[in-house]
C-alpha positions, 0 to 999 in steps of 0.5 A, a space after each residue: 500500500 502507498 502512504 495514502 492507502 495506509 492512512 485511509 486504512 487507519 482511518 477506517 479502523 479508527 474513524 475518529 482519526 479522520 478529523 485529526 489527520 485533516 486538522 490544520 496546525 499553524 501553516 500545514 495539514 497534519 495529514 500532509 505533514 505525515 505524508 511528507 515524513 513517510 515519503 522521506 523514510 521511503 526515499 532514504 531509509 527503507 532500503 536499508 531497513 530490517 524487513 522484520 522492523 520496517 512495518 512497525 516503524 512505518 505505522 509509527 510514522 503514520 501515527 506519530 503526530 495524531 495527537 498534535 491538533 488536540 494539543 494545539 486546540 487546547 492551547 498547549 502544543 507542547 503537550 502533543 506527545 501526551 495527547 498522542 500516547 493517550 490516543 494510541 493507548 485508547 485505540 490500540 486494539 483497533 490499530 492492531 498494536 501489540 504491547 511491544 509496539 505501544 512500548 516502543 512507540 511511547 519510548 520514541 515519542 518520549 525520547 524526542 528531546 533529540 530535536 530540542 537538543 539539536 535546537 540547543 534548547 536542552 543540554 547534551 547530558 539531559 538528552 543523553 539521560 532521556 535516551 538511556 532511560 527510554 531505551 531501558 524502558 523497552 529493553 532495547 540496545 541503546 545503539 539500536 534505539 538511538 538509530 531508530 530515534 535518529 531516523 525518526 528525527 531526520 524524517 520529521 525535520 526533513 519533511 519541512 523542506 521544499 524538496 520533501 513537498 513541504 514549505 522551505 524551512 529547515 534546509 539549513 539542517 542538511 547537506 544538499 547535492 543536485 537539489 537533494 539531501 545527501 544520504 551517507 552509506 556508512 551511517 545509513 543516515 542523511 548528512 547534516 550540515 556542519 554545525 548540526 553534524 557536530 552537535 549530533 556527533 557529540 551525542 553519538 560519542 556519548 551513546 557509543 560509550 554506553 555500548 562499549 561499556 554495556 558488558 561491564 554494566 558500569 553506567 551512571 545514567 544521571 551523569 556522564 561518569 561511568 563509575 557506578 556499578 549497577 548489578 541487580 537491585 540498588 541498595 537504596 539505604 546507600 542513598 538516603 535514610 530509611 523511609 517507611 514507604 521505601 523497601 530494600 531490593 525493590 524498584 519502589 515505583 511511585 503511582 501518583 493520584 490526580 488529587 496530588 497534582 491538583 494540590 501540589 503541582 510540583 510533586 514530580 520534582 520532589 520525588 528522588 530521580 532514582 525512583 521511577 514514576 508511573 502515571 495512569 493514563 486516567 490521571 492524564 485524562 482527569 487532569 485534562 478535564 479538570 482544567 475547565 472545572 475547578 477554582 482559578 487557583 486549582 486550574 493554575 495548579 493543573 496547568 502547571 502540573 500538566 506542564 511539569 508532566 510533559 517536561 518530565 517525559 523528557 528529563 526523568 524516569 517517568 512513563 504512562 501506563 494504561 489500566 488493566 481492570 482484570 487485576 481488580 477484585 471482582 467486587 470493584 467498580 470497573 468504571 471508577 477512575 480511582 480503580 483505573 489508577 489502582 489497577 496500574 499500581 497492581 501491574 507493578 505489584 512485585 516492585 513495591 508500587 507506592 500509591 501517593 494519594 490524599 483520597 481516603 477511599 483510594 487509600 483504603 482500597 490500596 492498603 486492603 490490597 497490600 499496596 504501600 500507601 502514603 498521603 501527600 502530607 506524609 510524603 512532604 513531611 518525611 521528605 522535609 519539603 
């Protein structure tokens, strides 16, 4: 199938996507942008792509901006990744996306800080850490993940050039010969112009170091100093005084309830970066709805929380996960938002999920299911913030 046939097929599976593909964002239609991205992939990269991976990557490119117009309409274009992830989770069955597909798609979207790095909007170290985290989230070798990410980045920015069918805008990023971008057989990537090639190569060198050190497993992802041995579980007692919710030999994953963000929008920054945060997709959905139904101060808090969540996808070990209602006791209401959040915590039951909530009902249910539970007040008190 050609690109138009593929988009038509997706639209038949999910009719709601028709309007999203045809939506205008600034000076272009989403569908035309995606067509340009897809065609750049076919022109420069498809021949060298692994036949077992080319199809899921094509699907990813066809869906990578499906949530952009929603974010734009809501007045927060920076939230487009979250909106896209929500849609992919919501329609995964109709789109025939496996859990593995979803995980890889989400990781690539969350690692899009590469573009911000190339624009000098974030540091090399933050970009490096983000890429490491996302490759680990999908258990993919870092060099392989970085190559997929590089192709995604190049296809996306290459679409904003005249020779790709777009409005001339980002030609300065690439080397050109006879009016076309130059493909390098050695790297299997497009050649970037000198200043951008220099930035990309600086990041590539750091990524290469990770690959070279992968056998020794000596890696500290928070800095570029490869001196912290990560062998099995980390003994958390080495990093801080014991706290009642932390358990040794566990990953200690924080699950944050919606009300916590409403009351304390900076909560993510108060959780030590060594601990992973998993947000239920229902929390994102609730926050988006609450933006228009609270007091003015609460609305400000929600806007601030959403902004921090979006930025945290790029900067730290944060992921979104969808509910699995089959994990709940049969007596529980399967339509309750609290139970959606609770089911996400149950997914990580073997790694000590820590339910952070001020909701009495959710506290009771969490404790009843032996999930470590802490209120916002208790958390802030014991962390002395």
